[in-house]
matplotlib code that plots the C-alpha trace (Angstrom):
import matplotlib.pyplot as plt

x = [4.5, 3.4, 3.0, 0.4, 0.3, -2.2, -0.6, -1.7, 0.1, 0.9, -2.5, -4.4, -5.2, -5.1, -2.5, -2.0, 1.6, 2.3, 5.9, 7.1, 8.8, 11.6, 10.4, 8.1, 9.1, 9.2, 11.3, 12.6, 9.9, 6.8, 3.7, 1.7, -1.9, -4.2, -7.3, -7.5, -10.8, -10.4, -12.3, -15.0, -15.5, -13.4, -11.5, -7.9, -6.2, -2.5, -0.2, 3.5, 6.1, 9.5, 11.6, 14.9, 14.0, 15.0, 11.5, 11.5, 15.1, 16.5, 16.0, 13.1, 10.5, 7.7, 8.9, 6.3, 3.5, 4.5, 4.9, 1.4, -0.6, -2.6, -3.9, -7.0, -7.8, -7.5, -9.8, -12.4, -12.3, -12.9, -15.7, -17.5, -17.3, -20.5, -18.8, -19.6]
y = [8.6, 5.3, 2.0, -0.4, -4.1, -6.7, -9.9, -13.0, -13.9, -17.4, -17.8, -16.8, -13.2, -10.3, -7.7, -4.3, -3.2, 0.5, 1.2, 4.8, 5.8, 8.3, 11.8, 10.8, 12.4, 9.0, 7.3, 4.7, 2.9, 0.8, 0.1, -3.1, -3.3, -6.2, -7.4, -10.7, -12.2, -14.5, -17.7, -15.8, -13.3, -10.6, -8.4, -7.2, -4.6, -5.1, -2.3, -2.5, -0.5, 1.0, 3.5, 5.2, 8.6, 11.7, 12.3, 8.9, 8.9, 9.5, 13.0, 13.8, 15.9, 14.2, 10.6, 9.6, 11.2, 9.3, 6.1, 6.3, 7.8, 4.6, 4.2, 6.4, 5.1, 1.5, 2.1, 3.6, 0.5, -1.7, 0.6, 0.5, -3.2, -5.2, -7.5, -11.2]
z = [-12.9, -11.2, -12.9, -11.3, -11.5, -10.2, -9.1, -7.2, -4.0, -2.9, -1.2, -4.3, -3.1, -5.6, -4.7, -6.4, -6.7, -7.4, -8.6, -8.8, -12.0, -12.7, -12.0, -9.2, -5.9, -4.2, -6.9, -6.5, -4.5, -4.4, -2.4, -2.4, -1.2, -0.8, 1.0, 2.7, 3.9, 6.9, 7.6, 9.6, 6.8, 8.5, 6.1, 6.6, 4.4, 4.0, 2.9, 2.6, 0.7, 0.7, -1.1, -1.1, -2.3, -0.3, 1.0, 2.7, 3.9, 7.3, 8.6, 6.2, 8.0, 6.0, 6.3, 8.9, 7.0, 3.8, 5.7, 7.2, 4.3, 3.7, 7.2, 6.8, 3.4, 4.4, 7.4, 5.1, 2.9, 5.9, 7.2, 3.8, 3.4, 3.7, 6.3, 6.9]

ax = plt.figure().add_subplot(projection="3d")
ax.plot(x, y, z, "-o")
ax.set_aspect("equal")
plt.show()
């Protein structure tokens, strides 16, 4: 119930965009994820997204959990990278 796209940003970096489809508990919404390598070889993982489903709305008891779900996974990606 998610459609994924790979796009290129204005700096030439690949970005994955996941869009929730009708029937998904976070519909309507999206998340974009990308990795940028800096001039010194350092890697930064970027995550951004938003949605207007009830689980992400004001007063939702799981809103913060949903909004921060990518933190651990992103850190694992950085930890497993070969580095500069």
